[in-house]
C-alpha positions as CSV (number, residue, x, y, z in Angstrom):
1,M,83.4,190.2,77.2
2,V,86.4,192.4,76.2
3,L,89.7,190.8,75.4
4,L,92.1,192.8,77.6
5,L,95.8,192.8,77.2
6,L,96.3,195.8,79.4
7,G,98.5,197.7,77.0
8,R,100.9,194.8,76.7
9,F,100.0,193.9,73.1
10,A,102.8,195.9,71.5
11,G,105.1,192.9,71.3
12,S,102.8,191.2,68.8
13,A,101.9,194.3,66.8
14,Q,104.2,193.4,63.9
15,N,101.8,190.7,62.8
16,V,98.9,192.6,61.2
17,N,96.6,189.6,61.1
18,L,97.0,189.0,64.8
19,V,96.2,192.7,65.5
20,A,93.2,192.4,63.3
21,A,92.1,189.3,65.1
22,Y,92.5,191.1,68.4
23,D,90.5,194.1,67.2
24,C,87.7,191.9,65.8
25,A,87.5,190.0,69.1
26,N,87.1,193.3,71.0
27,R,84.2,194.1,68.7
28,N,82.7,190.7,69.4
29,S,83.2,189.7,65.7
30,M,84.5,186.3,66.6
31,D,84.1,184.7,63.1
32,S,86.2,187.4,61.5
33,A,88.6,187.1,64.4
34,R,89.1,183.4,63.8
35,L,89.8,184.0,60.1
36,F,92.5,186.6,60.9
37,L,93.9,184.4,63.6
38,F,94.2,181.5,61.2
39,K,96.4,183.7,58.9
40,A,98.4,185.0,61.9
41,M,99.2,181.5,63.1
42,T,100.9,180.6,59.8
43,D,103.8,182.7,61.0
44,S,106.4,180.8,62.9
45,T,107.2,183.7,65.2
46,T,103.6,184.3,66.1
47,R,103.3,180.6,67.0
48,K,105.9,181.3,69.7
49,D,104.1,184.3,71.1
50,A,102.2,183.7,74.4
51,Q,99.8,186.5,73.8
52,A,98.9,185.1,70.4
53,W,97.9,181.8,72.1
54,Y,96.0,183.7,74.8
55,I,94.0,185.6,72.1
56,K,93.3,182.3,70.4
57,G,92.1,180.7,73.6
58,F,89.8,183.7,74.2
59,I,88.4,183.7,70.7
60,Y,87.7,180.0,70.7
61,K,86.1,180.2,74.1
62,E,83.7,182.8,72.7
63,L,83.1,180.7,69.6
64,Y,82.3,177.7,71.8
65,K,79.7,179.8,73.7
66,K,78.2,181.0,70.4
67,Y,78.1,177.7,68.5
68,E,78.8,174.7,70.7
69,K,77.7,175.3,74.2
70,D,75.3,172.4,74.0
71,N,77.9,170.1,72.4
72,K,79.6,168.0,75.1
73,L,82.3,167.0,72.6
74,S,82.9,170.6,71.5
75,P,86.2,170.9,69.5
76,L,86.1,174.7,70.0
77,R,86.2,174.3,73.7
78,D,89.1,171.8,73.5
79,T,91.0,174.1,71.2
80,S,90.5,177.0,73.6
81,I,91.9,175.0,76.6
82,I,94.9,173.8,74.6
83,S,95.6,177.3,73.5
84,L,95.3,178.8,77.0
85,F,97.7,176.3,78.5
86,L,100.2,176.7,75.7
87,S,100.1,180.5,76.4
88,I,100.8,179.8,80.1
89,K,103.7,177.6,79.2
90,L,105.2,180.2,76.8
91,D,104.5,183.0,79.2
92,S,106.4,181.4,82.1
93,V,109.1,184.1,82.2
94,T,107.2,187.4,81.8
95,K,103.9,186.0,83.1
96,T,102.0,188.7,81.2
97,N,98.7,186.9,80.6
98,I,98.8,183.9,82.9
99,E,96.1,185.1,85.3
100,D,93.8,186.0,82.3
101,C,94.4,182.5,80.9
102,K,93.6,180.9,84.2
103,K,90.3,182.8,84.5
104,T,89.2,181.7,81.1
105,A,90.3,178.2,81.7
106,K,88.3,178.1,85.0
107,Y,85.2,179.2,83.1
108,L,85.7,176.4,80.7
109,A,86.4,173.9,83.5
110,V,83.0,174.7,85.0
111,T,81.3,174.0,81.6
112,Y,82.9,170.5,81.7
113,Y,81.6,170.0,85.2
114,N,78.1,171.1,84.2
115,D,78.2,168.8,81.2
116,A,79.3,165.9,83.5
117,A,76.4,166.5,85.8
118,S,73.7,167.0,83.1
119,G,74.8,164.0,81.1
120,M,74.9,161.5,83.9
121,D,72.5,158.8,82.8
122,S,72.7,155.2,81.7
123,L,73.3,156.1,78.1
124,H,75.9,158.9,78.5
125,Y,77.7,158.1,81.7
126,T,81.0,157.3,80.0
127,L,81.1,160.9,78.6
128,S,80.2,162.3,82.0
129,I,83.2,160.4,83.4
130,H,85.4,162.0,80.8
131,D,84.0,165.5,81.4
132,Y,84.4,165.3,85.1
133,A,87.9,164.1,84.8
134,R,88.6,167.0,82.4
135,Y,87.1,169.4,84.9
136,K,89.4,168.2,87.6
137,E,92.4,168.1,85.3
138,I,92.0,171.8,84.4
139,M,91.2,173.0,87.9
140,K,94.3,171.2,89.3
141,K,96.4,173.2,86.9
142,V,94.8,176.6,87.4
143,A,93.8,176.3,91.0
144,P,95.9,173.6,92.6
145,T,94.4,174.1,96.1
146,T,90.9,173.3,94.9
147,N,89.1,170.8,97.3
148,F,87.1,168.3,95.2
149,N,85.6,166.4,98.1
150,S,82.1,167.9,97.8
151,S,81.9,167.5,94.0
152,D,83.5,164.0,94.2
153,V,80.7,162.9,96.6
154,M,78.0,164.2,94.3
155,F,79.5,162.8,91.2
156,Y,80.4,159.3,92.4
157,L,77.1,158.9,94.2
158,K,75.2,159.6,91.0
159,L,77.6,157.4,89.0
160,G,77.0,154.6,91.5
161,D,73.3,155.0,91.0
162,V,73.7,154.7,87.2
163,Y,75.8,151.5,87.6
164,S,73.2,150.1,90.0
165,Y,70.5,150.7,87.4
166,L,72.6,149.0,84.8
167,Y,73.3,146.1,87.1
168,F,69.6,145.5,87.8
169,H,68.8,145.7,84.0
170,A,71.9,144.0,82.7
171,S,71.9,141.2,80.2
172,P,73.2,137.8,81.4
173,G,77.0,137.9,81.8
174,K,77.3,141.7,82.5
175,E,75.8,141.9,86.0
176,N,79.0,141.5,87.9
177,M,80.8,144.1,85.8
178,Y,78.2,146.7,86.7
179,L,77.9,145.5,90.3
180,D,81.6,145.9,90.8
181,S,81.5,149.4,89.2
182,A,78.7,150.5,91.5
183,K,80.5,149.2,94.6
184,R,83.6,151.1,93.5
185,A,81.7,154.3,93.0
186,Y,79.9,154.2,96.4
187,N,83.1,153.2,98.2
188,M,84.8,156.3,96.7
189,V,82.0,158.4,98.3
190,L,82.5,156.6,101.7
191,A,86.3,157.1,101.5
192,I,85.5,160.9,101.6
193,D,82.5,160.8,103.9
194,P,81.9,157.5,105.8
195,N,78.6,159.0,107.1
196,Q,77.1,159.6,103.7
197,V,73.6,158.0,104.1
198,S,72.8,157.3,100.5
199,A,76.1,155.6,99.7
200,N,75.8,153.4,102.8
201,F,72.2,152.5,102.0
202,N,72.8,151.9,98.3
203,L,75.7,149.6,99.0
204,A,73.5,147.7,101.4
205,I,70.8,147.4,98.8
206,L,73.3,146.1,96.2
207,Y,74.2,143.1,98.3
208,Y,70.7,142.7,99.7
209,N,69.1,142.5,96.2
210,K,71.7,140.2,94.9
211,A,71.0,137.8,97.8
212,T,67.3,138.0,97.2
213,N,67.7,137.4,93.5
214,I,69.7,134.2,94.2
215,I,66.9,133.1,96.5
216,N,64.1,133.9,94.0
217,R,66.0,132.0,91.2
218,M,66.6,128.9,93.2
219,D,65.3,125.8,91.6
220,Y,64.0,123.7,94.5
221,D,64.0,120.6,92.3
222,A,67.8,120.9,92.0
223,D,70.1,118.6,93.9
224,I,70.9,119.4,97.5
225,M,74.5,120.5,96.9
226,K,73.3,123.3,94.5
227,L,70.6,124.4,96.9
228,N,73.1,124.6,99.8
229,A,75.6,126.5,97.6
230,A,72.9,129.0,96.6
231,Q,71.8,129.4,100.2
232,D,75.4,129.9,101.4
233,S,75.9,132.6,98.7
234,S,72.7,134.5,99.7
235,V,73.6,134.3,103.4
236,N,77.1,135.6,102.7
237,L,75.7,138.5,100.7
238,M,73.3,139.4,103.5
239,K,76.2,139.4,105.9
240,M,78.0,141.8,103.5
241,S,74.8,144.0,103.4
242,L,74.3,144.1,107.1
243,P,77.1,146.6,108.2
244,Y,76.0,149.1,105.6
245,M,72.3,148.7,106.5
246,L,73.1,149.1,110.2
247,K,75.2,152.2,109.4
248,T,72.3,153.7,107.5
249,Y,70.0,153.0,110.4
250,D,72.4,154.6,112.8
251,L,72.6,157.7,110.6
252,D,68.9,157.9,110.0
253,N,66.8,155.8,112.4
254,C,63.6,157.0,110.7
255,K,64.5,155.6,107.3
256,K,61.8,152.9,106.8
257,D,63.7,151.3,103.9
258,A,66.7,150.6,106.2
259,L,64.3,149.1,108.8
260,K,62.7,146.9,106.1
261,G,66.2,145.9,105.0
262,L,67.3,145.0,108.5
263,E,64.1,143.1,109.0
264,G,64.7,141.0,105.9
265,I,68.4,140.5,106.6
266,Y,67.8,139.1,110.1
267,Y,65.0,136.9,108.8
268,L,67.3,135.3,106.3
269,L,70.0,134.9,108.8
270,H,67.5,133.2,111.2
271,D,68.2,135.8,113.9
272,T,64.7,135.8,115.4
273,Q,65.4,138.2,118.2
274,K,66.9,140.9,115.8
275,F,64.2,140.2,113.2
276,E,61.4,140.8,115.8
277,E,63.2,143.9,117.1
278,F,63.4,145.7,113.8
279,Q,59.9,144.4,112.8
280,Q,58.5,146.1,115.9
281,K,60.5,149.3,115.2
282,L,59.1,149.4,111.7
283,Q,55.6,148.8,112.8
284,L,55.9,151.6,115.4
285,I,57.0,154.1,112.8
286,E,54.3,153.1,110.3
287,S,51.6,153.3,113.0
288,H,52.5,156.9,113.7
289,Q,52.2,157.8,110.0
290,G,53.4,161.4,109.6
291,N,54.4,161.8,113.3
292,S,57.4,159.5,113.6
293,P,58.5,158.7,117.2
294,C,62.1,158.4,116.2
295,K,62.5,162.2,115.6
């Protein structure tokens, strides 16, 4: 890429180091450009020059691509973004390089988004949260009309999956923290798209599995009050699971896992009629194997 100032560089020509940095950047000699730029920025006048900060943003973006594109904590990328926005701020009157700064910032915003997506797992999810927030922060500044609904749905659905995994593998005392985080993530998806199948089903499963865990851990030698309390908790959780499981079934009546979930919920709730209804629906789908009658 060529650093273009469209003939507007004359205002900075008095600083020979900045001119040298600009020339090196246009020859793709970014390491040399950085050295000249460092010298140029020691001058107080240059530090007030919007074009100087634009040049710095461009150079550090190229250095990021060369040295740190796989570093999700890249200082070069952060420096580039800071420089570009400082250029925009200083250029608010003449607006000489604002569009060029925005284009470069958009490119870097996408790298934050890609890092957020690729790093979303149970070990690095906190960094993904940071990167996704950074992506949105930059885009709101350079493209205020950006609609984030689609990316929010994908991001928070995956984040909910990570929190769900952590919940089911949590050490004692941390389960509820991860459970609450998973519910928040899935509810953020449903706030955007109430008909998102996976978010509805995964919320249903969170409540469903917590209820079954309570049942499986019940000590039947315990006193009657503890047994009743455990049973009440599991029933309440199944009732919380039910609307999400029904919604999932309404959205995809061929989803066998939703049918199994409804079968289990109604069994625990002692609703024999509904239990048998969904048991029969499940058996019908399974009996047709690949040729499902619900399509």
